[in-house]
MDTraj code that builds the backbone (N, CA, C; nanometers):
import mdtraj as md
import numpy as np

residues = "MET ARG HIS VAL ILE SER VAL LEU VAL GLU ASN LYS PRO GLY VAL LEU ALA ARG ILE ALA THR LEU PHE SER ALA ARG GLY PHE ASN ILE ASP SER LEU ALA VAL GLY GLU THR GLU ASP PRO GLU ILE SER ARG MET THR ILE ALA VAL GLY GLY ASP TYR SER VAL LEU GLU GLN ILE THR LYS GLN LEU ASN LYS LEU VAL ASP ILE ILE LYS VAL SER ASP PHE THR ASP ILE GLN TYR VAL GLU ARG GLY LEU ALA LEU ILE LYS ILE ASN ALA THR LYS THR ASN ARG ALA GLU ILE ILE GLN LEU ALA SER ILE PHE ARG THR ARG ILE ILE ASP MET ALA SER ASP SER LEU ILE LEU GLU VAL THR GLY ASP LYS ASP LYS ILE GLU ALA PHE ILE LYS LEU VAL SER VAL TYR GLY ILE LYS GLU MET CYS ARG THR GLY GLU VAL ALA LEU SER ARG GLY GLU LEU LYS".split()
xyz = np.array([
    [0.0577, -0.6775, 1.9815],
    [0.0118, -0.7527, 1.8659],
    [-0.0085, -0.6565, 1.7486],
    [0.0237, -0.7035, 1.6310],
    [0.0102, -0.6226, 1.5099],
    [-0.1250, -0.6494, 1.4458],
    [-0.1952, -0.5419, 1.4094],
    [-0.3258, -0.5517, 1.3458],
    [-0.3213, -0.4835, 1.2102],
    [-0.3863, -0.5434, 1.1123],
    [-0.3986, -0.4833, 0.9793],
    [-0.5451, -0.4483, 0.9590],
    [-0.5684, -0.3223, 0.9235],
    [-0.7028, -0.2706, 0.9023],
    [-0.7112, -0.2203, 0.7584],
    [-0.8174, -0.2591, 0.6900],
    [-0.8443, -0.2089, 0.5560],
    [-0.9600, -0.1105, 0.5667],
    [-0.9407, 0.0096, 0.5137],
    [-1.0421, 0.1139, 0.5244],
    [-1.0746, 0.1649, 0.3842],
    [-1.1998, 0.1493, 0.3438],
    [-1.2446, 0.2069, 0.2178],
    [-1.2962, 0.3469, 0.2475],
    [-1.2459, 0.4432, 0.1712],
    [-1.2807, 0.5839, 0.1949],
    [-1.3186, 0.6504, 0.0637],
    [-1.3931, 0.7593, 0.0760],
    [-1.4213, 0.8406, -0.0420],
    [-1.2910, 0.9054, -0.0864],
    [-1.2653, 0.9030, -0.2146],
    [-1.1414, 0.9559, -0.2704],
    [-1.1529, 1.1081, -0.2820],
    [-1.1322, 1.1755, -0.1677],
    [-1.1451, 1.3206, -0.1615],
    [-1.0241, 1.3794, -0.0907],
    [-0.9907, 1.5055, -0.1202],
    [-0.8806, 1.5707, -0.0494],
    [-0.9103, 1.5803, 0.1009],
    [-0.8078, 1.5595, 0.1821],
    [-0.8201, 1.5770, 0.3268],
    [-0.8566, 1.4530, 0.4051],
    [-0.9000, 1.3460, 0.3384],
    [-0.9416, 1.2251, 0.4099],
    [-0.8225, 1.1632, 0.4832],
    [-0.7108, 1.1510, 0.4151],
    [-0.5910, 1.0933, 0.4777],
    [-0.5474, 1.1754, 0.5991],
    [-0.5512, 1.3067, 0.5866],
    [-0.5119, 1.3941, 0.6976],
    [-0.6037, 1.3743, 0.8179],
    [-0.7343, 1.3610, 0.7936],
    [-0.8281, 1.3409, 0.9056],
    [-0.8033, 1.2078, 0.9759],
    [-0.7732, 1.1049, 0.8991],
    [-0.7473, 0.9739, 0.9590],
    [-0.6151, 0.9750, 1.0358],
    [-0.5126, 1.0353, 0.9787],
    [-0.3833, 1.0450, 1.0491],
    [-0.3983, 1.1241, 1.1783],
    [-0.4780, 1.2308, 1.1748],
    [-0.5028, 1.3113, 1.2942],
    [-0.5756, 1.2298, 1.4006],
    [-0.6711, 1.1481, 1.3585],
    [-0.7429, 1.0619, 1.4521],
    [-0.6447, 0.9728, 1.5280],
    [-0.5504, 0.9125, 1.4566],
    [-0.4522, 0.8242, 1.5201],
    [-0.3605, 0.9014, 1.6144],
    [-0.3058, 1.0120, 1.5667],
    [-0.2090, 1.0860, 1.6493],
    [-0.2753, 1.1497, 1.7710],
    [-0.3983, 1.1973, 1.7580],
    [-0.4674, 1.2607, 1.8709],
    [-0.4939, 1.1618, 1.9846],
    [-0.5021, 1.0345, 1.9500],
    [-0.5277, 0.9322, 2.0515],
    [-0.4008, 0.8578, 2.0917],
    [-0.2881, 0.9022, 2.0412],
    [-0.1602, 0.8430, 2.0799],
    [-0.1312, 0.7082, 2.0167],
    [-0.1975, 0.6748, 1.9058],
    [-0.1730, 0.5493, 1.8358],
    [-0.0671, 0.5720, 1.7295],
    [0.0253, 0.4799, 1.7189],
    [0.1286, 0.4896, 1.6168],
    [0.0911, 0.4023, 1.4977],
    [0.1004, 0.4574, 1.3790],
    [0.0773, 0.3804, 1.2570],
    [0.2107, 0.3172, 1.2181],
    [0.2153, 0.1828, 1.2159],
    [0.3370, 0.1117, 1.1778],
    [0.3576, 0.1122, 1.0271],
    [0.2482, 0.1059, 0.9539],
    [0.2556, 0.1021, 0.8085],
    [0.1262, 0.1608, 0.7533],
    [0.1397, 0.2348, 0.6430],
    [0.0239, 0.2970, 0.5795],
    [0.0437, 0.2967, 0.4289],
    [-0.0542, 0.2464, 0.3585],
    [-0.0531, 0.2515, 0.2122],
    [-0.1926, 0.2932, 0.1668],
    [-0.1976, 0.3838, 0.0706],
    [-0.3254, 0.4351, 0.0215],
    [-0.3225, 0.4350, -0.1301],
    [-0.4302, 0.3911, -0.1888],
    [-0.4390, 0.3953, -0.3345],
    [-0.5823, 0.3796, -0.3805],
    [-0.6044, 0.4229, -0.5023],
    [-0.7348, 0.4144, -0.5651],
    [-0.7738, 0.2678, -0.5828],
    [-0.9019, 0.2364, -0.5715],
    [-0.9511, 0.1005, -0.5953],
    [-0.9947, 0.0871, -0.7410],
    [-1.0679, -0.0204, -0.7695],
    [-1.1219, -0.0390, -0.9039],
    [-1.2237, 0.0699, -0.9385],
    [-1.2764, 0.1359, -0.8351],
    [-1.3671, 0.2505, -0.8519],
    [-1.2868, 0.3775, -0.8222],
    [-1.2666, 0.4658, -0.9205],
    [-1.1828, 0.5839, -0.8992],
    [-1.2341, 0.6810, -0.7927],
    [-1.3582, 0.6639, -0.7486],
    [-1.4123, 0.7513, -0.6442],
    [-1.3869, 0.6967, -0.5035],
    [-1.3256, 0.5780, -0.4960],
    [-1.2985, 0.5129, -0.3674],
    [-1.1511, 0.4778, -0.3575],
    [-1.0915, 0.5045, -0.2409],
    [-0.9534, 0.4644, -0.2133],
    [-0.9538, 0.3613, -0.1015],
    [-0.8527, 0.2756, -0.1029],
    [-0.8339, 0.1778, 0.0036],
    [-0.7107, 0.2181, 0.0824],
    [-0.7276, 0.2261, 0.2135],
    [-0.6155, 0.2508, 0.3034],
    [-0.5867, 0.1197, 0.3757],
    [-0.4624, 0.0768, 0.3722],
    [-0.4207, -0.0395, 0.4497],
    [-0.3335, 0.0138, 0.5617],
    [-0.3789, -0.0065, 0.6842],
    [-0.3127, 0.0504, 0.8012],
    [-0.2710, -0.0633, 0.8936],
    [-0.1437, -0.0663, 0.9306],
    [-0.0952, -0.1624, 1.0300],
    [-0.0653, -0.0863, 1.1582],
    [-0.1198, -0.1354, 1.2680],
    [-0.1009, -0.0723, 1.3990],
    [-0.0684, -0.1796, 1.5023],
    [0.0017, -0.1393, 1.6051],
    [0.0310, -0.2291, 1.7151],
    [-0.0623, -0.2018, 1.8306],
    [-0.0868, -0.3036, 1.9112],
    [-0.1707, -0.2865, 2.0296],
    [-0.2578, -0.4078, 2.0530],
    [-0.3249, -0.4093, 2.1662],
    [-0.4131, -0.5215, 2.1979],
    [-0.5500, -0.5006, 2.1327],
    [-0.6420, -0.5934, 2.1596],
    [-0.7737, -0.5860, 2.0960],
    [-0.8527, -0.4628, 2.1384],
    [-0.8313, -0.4138, 2.2602],
    [-0.9051, -0.2940, 2.3034],
    [-0.8611, -0.1720, 2.2228],
    [-0.7307, -0.1648, 2.1895],
    [-0.6808, -0.0565, 2.1041],
    [-0.7447, -0.0671, 1.9668],
    [-0.7469, -0.1879, 1.9112],
    [-0.8058, -0.2095, 1.7794],
    [-0.9540, -0.1735, 1.7789],
    [-1.0258, -0.2123, 1.8823],
    [-1.1684, -0.1819, 1.8913],
    [-1.1915, -0.0309, 1.8969],
    [-1.1091, 0.0396, 1.9739],
    [-1.1231, 0.1849, 1.9850],
    [-1.0937, 0.2517, 1.8508],
    [-0.9880, 0.2067, 1.7820],
    [-0.9536, 0.2627, 1.6511],
    [-1.0683, 0.2411, 1.5529],
    [-1.1220, 0.1197, 1.5499],
    [-1.2300, 0.0869, 1.4569],
    [-1.3533, 0.1731, 1.4833],
    [-1.3905, 0.1886, 1.6087],
    [-1.5067, 0.2720, 1.6426],
    [-1.4845, 0.4170, 1.6002],
    [-1.3650, 0.4693, 1.6260],
    [-1.3349, 0.6079, 1.5891],
    [-1.3358, 0.6266, 1.4375],
    [-1.2790, 0.5297, 1.3639],
    [-1.2790, 0.5393, 1.2179],
    [-1.4211, 0.5403, 1.1632],
    [-1.5056, 0.4547, 1.2167],
    [-1.6435, 0.4455, 1.1681],
    [-1.7229, 0.5730, 1.1921],
    [-1.6780, 0.6612, 1.2805],
    [-1.7467, 0.7884, 1.3071],
    [-1.7157, 0.8945, 1.2016],
    [-1.6063, 0.8761, 1.1263],
    [-1.5679, 0.9762, 1.0267],
    [-1.6616, 0.9697, 0.9062],
    [-1.6950, 1.0853, 0.8529],
    [-1.7926, 1.0975, 0.7452],
    [-1.7477, 1.0277, 0.6165],
    [-1.6220, 1.0404, 0.5797],
    [-1.5751, 0.9904, 0.4502],
    [-1.5424, 0.8414, 0.4496],
    [-1.5640, 0.7734, 0.5608],
    [-1.5350, 0.6300, 0.5697],
    [-1.6521, 0.5512, 0.5128],
    [-1.6224, 0.4585, 0.4230],
    [-1.7251, 0.3725, 0.3648],
    [-1.7321, 0.2408, 0.4416],
    [-1.6149, 0.1808, 0.4686],
    [-1.6123, 0.0505, 0.5354],
    [-1.4781, 0.0313, 0.6041],
    [-1.4812, -0.0245, 0.7255],
    [-1.3599, -0.0580, 0.7996],
    [-1.3590, -0.2091, 0.8178],
    [-1.2496, -0.2746, 0.7773],
    [-1.2370, -0.4200, 0.7917],
    [-1.1117, -0.4514, 0.8712],
    [-1.1283, -0.5318, 0.9744],
    [-1.0171, -0.5775, 1.0565],
    [-0.9723, -0.7130, 1.0026],
    [-0.8462, -0.7218, 0.9622],
    [-0.7938, -0.8457, 0.9051],
    [-0.7290, -0.9367, 1.0098],
    [-0.7380, -0.9007, 1.1374],
    [-0.6672, -0.9736, 1.2418],
    [-0.7016, -1.1221, 1.2449],
    [-0.8281, -1.1558, 1.2390],
    [-0.8690, -1.2956, 1.2544],
    [-0.9175, -1.3608, 1.1256],
    [-0.8814, -1.3037, 1.0122],
    [-0.9192, -1.3644, 0.8844],
    [-0.7939, -1.3885, 0.8011],
    [-0.8075, -1.4706, 0.6997],
    [-0.6948, -1.4941, 0.6094],
    [-0.6860, -1.3803, 0.5093],
    [-0.5636, -1.3313, 0.4897],
    [-0.5435, -1.2235, 0.3942],
    [-0.4058, -1.2353, 0.3308],
    [-0.3910, -1.1661, 0.2202],
    [-0.2643, -1.1607, 0.1477],
    [-0.2079, -1.0211, 0.1686],
    [-0.0791, -1.0141, 0.2015],
    [-0.0155, -0.8861, 0.2321],
    [0.1167, -0.8778, 0.1561],
    [0.1448, -0.7613, 0.1000],
    [0.2700, -0.7403, 0.0285],
    [0.3207, -0.5990, 0.0514],
    [0.4517, -0.5874, 0.0542],
    [0.5181, -0.4587, 0.0615],
    [0.6252, -0.4545, -0.0459],
    [0.6875, -0.3417, -0.0616],
    [0.7913, -0.3222, -0.1627],
    [0.9047, -0.2431, -0.1009],
    [1.0266, -0.2815, -0.1340],
    [1.1438, -0.2040, -0.0930],
    [1.2365, -0.1882, -0.2133],
    [1.2898, -0.0685, -0.2296],
    [1.3966, -0.0422, -0.3258],
    [1.5222, -0.0210, -0.2427],
    [1.6271, -0.0981, -0.2729],
    [1.7478, -0.0946, -0.1912],
    [1.8692, -0.0750, -0.2817],
    [1.9441, 0.0329, -0.2557],
    [2.0686, 0.0565, -0.3289],
    [2.1827, 0.0019, -0.2425],
    [2.2557, -0.0964, -0.2980],
    [2.3583, -0.1687, -0.2238],
    [2.4943, -0.1436, -0.2869],
    [2.5966, -0.1269, -0.2012],
    [2.7341, -0.1199, -0.2500],
    [2.7658, -0.2505, -0.3216],
    [2.8145, -0.2416, -0.4421],
    [2.8483, -0.3614, -0.5188],
    [2.9806, -0.3398, -0.5898],
    [3.0787, -0.4206, -0.5529],
    [3.2101, -0.4151, -0.6159],
    [3.2243, -0.5338, -0.7097],
    [3.3336, -0.5365, -0.7829],
    [3.3594, -0.6501, -0.8719],
    [3.3678, -0.7805, -0.7938],
    [3.4165, -0.7728, -0.6715],
    [3.4355, -0.8955, -0.5928],
    [3.3074, -0.9476, -0.5281],
    [3.2111, -0.8599, -0.4981],
    [3.0910, -0.9086, -0.4298],
    [2.9642, -0.9044, -0.5158],
    [2.9736, -0.8503, -0.6355],
    [2.8558, -0.8331, -0.7217],
    [2.7860, -0.9669, -0.7515],
    [2.8610, -1.0701, -0.7840],
    [2.8008, -1.2005, -0.8157],
    [2.7288, -1.2581, -0.6935],
    [2.7860, -1.2391, -0.5768],
    [2.7249, -1.2877, -0.4529],
    [2.5917, -1.2159, -0.4261],
    [2.5887, -1.0856, -0.4473],
    [2.4655, -1.0080, -0.4275],
    [2.3596, -1.0519, -0.5286],
    [2.4000, -1.0732, -0.6524],
    [2.3059, -1.1172, -0.7559],
    [2.2495, -1.2553, -0.7215],
    [2.3299, -1.3426, -0.6643],
    [2.2835, -1.4746, -0.6228],
    [2.1801, -1.4626, -0.5093],
    [2.2080, -1.3767, -0.4125],
    [2.1109, -1.3522, -0.3051],
    [1.9802, -1.2973, -0.3626],
    [1.9923, -1.2051, -0.4571],
    [1.8741, -1.1461, -0.5205],
    [1.7908, -1.2551, -0.5882],
    [1.8570, -1.3490, -0.6512],
    [1.7877, -1.4579, -0.7187],
    [1.7153, -1.5483, -0.6188],
    [1.7813, -1.5807, -0.5089],
    [1.7203, -1.6662, -0.4062],
    [1.5936, -1.6023, -0.3509],
    [1.5964, -1.4708, -0.3316],
    [1.4807, -1.3998, -0.2761],
    [1.3819, -1.3538, -0.3831],
    [1.4095, -1.3896, -0.5081],
    [1.3247, -1.3510, -0.6216],
    [1.3071, -1.1998, -0.6316],
    [1.4159, -1.1276, -0.6094],
    [1.4117, -0.9829, -0.6248],
    [1.4481, -0.9487, -0.7687],
    [1.4259, -0.8245, -0.8038],
    [1.4622, -0.7788, -0.9382],
    [1.5737, -0.6764, -0.9264],
    [1.6711, -0.6881, -1.0153],
    [1.7742, -0.5853, -1.0265],
    [1.7176, -0.4817, -1.1217],
    [1.7003, -0.3596, -1.0715],
    [1.6385, -0.2581, -1.1571],
    [1.7374, -0.1519, -1.2025],
    [1.8592, -0.1532, -1.1436],
    [1.9632, -0.0614, -1.1897],
    [2.0995, -0.1139, -1.1491],
    [2.1955, -0.0970, -1.2401],
    [2.3338, -0.1357, -1.2133],
    [2.4244, -0.0173, -1.2425],
    [2.5131, 0.0106, -1.1490],
    [2.6162, 0.1115, -1.1700],
    [2.7497, 0.0455, -1.1373],
    [2.8582, 0.1156, -1.1622],
    [2.9892, 0.0558, -1.1383],
    [3.0136, 0.0248, -0.9908],
    [2.9464, 0.0973, -0.9008],
    [2.9713, 0.0769, -0.7580],
    [2.8474, 0.0361, -0.6782],
    [2.7344, 0.0113, -0.7484],
    [2.6128, -0.0220, -0.6741],
    [2.5119, -0.0968, -0.7602],
    [2.4151, -0.1585, -0.6910],
    [2.2991, -0.2208, -0.7534],
    [2.1755, -0.1671, -0.6828],
    [2.0682, -0.1460, -0.7574],
    [1.9402, -0.1163, -0.6945],
    [1.8523, -0.2386, -0.7159],
    [1.8030, -0.2915, -0.6037],
    [1.7206, -0.4114, -0.6067],
    [1.5791, -0.3781, -0.5623],
    [1.4833, -0.4451, -0.6239],
    [1.3422, -0.4328, -0.5871],
    [1.3009, -0.5642, -0.5223],
    [1.2594, -0.5574, -0.3979],
    [1.2127, -0.6771, -0.3285],
    [1.0675, -0.6559, -0.2871],
    [0.9848, -0.7553, -0.3186],
    [0.8446, -0.7513, -0.2782],
    [0.8146, -0.8750, -0.1955],
    [0.7196, -0.8609, -0.1055],
    [0.6793, -0.9745, -0.0228],
    [0.6205, -0.9271, 0.1067],
    [0.6032, -1.0202, 0.1980],
    [0.5520, -0.9804, 0.3285],
    [0.6644, -0.9149, 0.4077],
    [0.6275, -0.8575, 0.5196],
    [0.7217, -0.7815, 0.6017],
    [0.8434, -0.8646, 0.6422],
    [0.8211, -0.9899, 0.6797],
    [0.9315, -1.0763, 0.7234],
    [1.0314, -1.1027, 0.6112],
    [0.9825, -1.1270, 0.4900],
    [1.0718, -1.1520, 0.3769],
    [1.1573, -1.0289, 0.3478],
    [1.0949, -0.9128, 0.3451],
    [1.1682, -0.7896, 0.3154],
    [1.2734, -0.7630, 0.4225],
    [1.2358, -0.7795, 0.5485],
    [1.3316, -0.7557, 0.6563],
    [1.4455, -0.8572, 0.6559],
    [1.4168, -0.9826, 0.6215],
    [1.5225, -1.0849, 0.6122],
    [1.6211, -1.0491, 0.5012],
    [1.5689, -1.0023, 0.3869],
    [1.6563, -0.9652, 0.2762],
    [1.7432, -0.8450, 0.3136],
    [1.6831, -0.7460, 0.3777],
    [1.7583, -0.6271, 0.4195],
    [1.8715, -0.6670, 0.5141],
    [1.8422, -0.7552, 0.6064],
    [1.9441, -0.8010, 0.7021],
    [2.0601, -0.8694, 0.6301],
    [2.0285, -0.9544, 0.5314],
    [2.1340, -1.0253, 0.4586],
    [2.2220, -0.9325, 0.3756],
    [2.1620, -0.8351, 0.3099],
    [2.2413, -0.7486, 0.2216],
    [2.3067, -0.6323, 0.2961],
    [2.2685, -0.6111, 0.4197],
    [2.3266, -0.4986, 0.4951],
    [2.4769, -0.5148, 0.5154],
    [2.5273, -0.6379, 0.5105],
    [2.6724, -0.6591, 0.5265],
    [2.7514, -0.5981, 0.4108],
    [2.6873, -0.5776, 0.2961],
    [2.7540, -0.5169, 0.1812],
    [2.7518, -0.3645, 0.1889],
    [2.6637, -0.3117, 0.2720],
    [2.6478, -0.1671, 0.2857],
    [2.5298, -0.1183, 0.2042],
    [2.4285, -0.0712, 0.2737],
    [2.3118, -0.0147, 0.2069],
    [2.3345, 0.1357, 0.1938],
    [2.3379, 0.1817, 0.0684],
    [2.3581, 0.3248, 0.0421],
    [2.2305, 0.4038, 0.0642],
    [2.1190, 0.3491, 0.0143],
    [1.9887, 0.4138, 0.0280],
    [1.8821, 0.3057, 0.0277],
    [1.7677, 0.3398, 0.0882],
    [1.6573, 0.2452, 0.0877],
    [1.5262, 0.3217, 0.0993],
    [1.4237, 0.2688, 0.0333],
    [1.2892, 0.3256, 0.0400],
    [1.1922, 0.2083, 0.0466],
    [1.0971, 0.2173, 0.1417],
    [0.9981, 0.1103, 0.1567],
    [0.8570, 0.1677, 0.1488],
    [0.7673, 0.0863, 0.0943],
    [0.6260, 0.1231, 0.0950],
    [0.5625, 0.0661, 0.2209],
    [0.4422, 0.1096, 0.2487],
    [0.3624, 0.0416, 0.3491],
    [0.3070, -0.0851, 0.2862],
    [0.2644, -0.1763, 0.3698],
    [0.2067, -0.2998, 0.3177],
    [0.0674, -0.2737, 0.2635],
    [0.0333, -0.3464, 0.1593],
    [-0.1033, -0.3471, 0.1084],
    [-0.1595, -0.4860, 0.1362],
    [-0.2898, -0.4958, 0.1584],
    [-0.3497, -0.6234, 0.1948],
    [-0.4905, -0.6349, 0.1393],
    [-0.5273, -0.7573, 0.1031],
    [-0.6643, -0.7914, 0.0636],
    [-0.7021, -0.9209, 0.1328],
    [-0.8286, -0.9313, 0.1737],
    [-0.8738, -1.0558, 0.2344],
    [-0.8821, -1.1634, 0.1273],
    [-0.8634, -1.2878, 0.1694],
    [-0.8754, -1.3987, 0.0760],
    [-1.0220, -1.4399, 0.0703],
    [-1.0692, -1.4750, -0.0474],
    [-1.2086, -1.5175, -0.0627],
    [-1.3046, -1.4030, -0.0365],
    [-1.4216, -1.4361, 0.0131],
    [-1.5244, -1.3352, 0.0418],
    [-1.4979, -1.2691, 0.1761],
    [-1.5048, -1.1378, 0.1807],
    [-1.4925, -1.0636, 0.3055],
    [-1.6295, -1.0573, 0.3702],
    [-1.6340, -1.0964, 0.4950],
    [-1.7630, -1.1001, 0.5653],
    [-1.7878, -0.9739, 0.6408],
])
top = md.Topology()
chain = top.add_chain()
for i, resn in enumerate(residues, 1):
    res = top.add_residue(resn, chain, resSeq=i)
    for name in ("N", "CA", "C"):
        top.add_atom(name, md.element.get_by_symbol(name[0]), res)
traj = md.Trajectory(xyz[None], top)
């Protein structure tokens, strides 16, 4: 099962390294990681997606709460939340298939951010399933390069 954890941390050097070390030392794989400053420049939010059952999640949460620079750990598993990721995809685009790729981009509400004579760079945002569905569809044209962010997430309404 996939779990999304939101971790508020003090915005200090070395915090990310300590958290990554915590995961690797216990044999947990991070599926997705995104870190950024919050509305308070002294606090960063880490959105971490991990696989495993509830006992794995409980162990991760307990270990995170022991770290000094952690302010708050929130498990989004059983609450409603909004999640988004971003992918930049450079696709082979010829005169014969360019219109078809642009039509697919429109259906998925992606943005064309660069055009060259032999390629297009598209920006797709959405949840993990949407991004993966788009990648699968455009892969038939040939993906030259791709870069993806980790997912970011916020709980809906009040976080308890």
